[in-house]
C-alpha positions in Angstrom: -11.3 25.8 1.7 -12.0 25.5 5.1 -11.5 21.7 4.1 -9.2 22.3 2.2 -6.6 24.2 5.2 -7.9 21.4 6.5 -6.9 18.7 4.4 -3.4 20.2 4.1 -2.7 20.6 7.8 -4.1 16.7 8.7 -1.3 15.7 5.7 1.5 17.7 7.0 1.0 17.0 10.9 0.6 13.2 9.4 4.5 14.5 6.8 6.1 15.3 9.8 5.6 11.8 12.2 8.9 9.7 11.4 8.9 8.8 7.4 4.9 8.4 7.0 5.6 8.3 3.2 8.5 5.6 2.4 8.5 6.4 -1.5 6.6 7.8 -4.0 5.8 7.4 -7.9 3.6 9.7 -10.4 0.5 9.5 -11.4 -2.0 9.1 -14.0 -3.8 11.9 -12.5 -0.8 14.4 -12.3 -0.5 13.2 -9.0 1.2 11.4 -6.6 0.8 7.8 -5.6 2.4 7.7 -1.7 3.7 4.2 0.1 5.3 3.4 3.7 3.2 3.7 6.9 0.9 5.2 5.6 -0.9 5.3 2.3 -2.8 7.0 -0.7 -2.2 9.3 -3.8 -2.8 12.2 -4.5 -4.6 14.5 -8.2 -3.8 17.8 -9.7 -6.9 20.4 -8.7 -7.4 23.4 -11.0 -5.9 25.9 -8.5 -2.8 24.7 -9.2 -2.3 22.6 -5.6 -2.5 18.1 -5.1 -6.5 17.1 -3.2 -5.0 14.2 -1.9 -6.3 11.1 -0.5 -5.6 8.4 2.0 -6.2 4.3 2.2 
């Protein structure tokens, strides 16, 4: 759970910076692909949330 909180905190910090993600598109994993200054993707998880991965 600490790792999940760290990831969510890190993502919140990145997302709050100036326009980190320009746009997103749905992907086959039930999450989204993110494009912009920072790119990455997310997948849905068993807890009803998302797992985020940055490139």
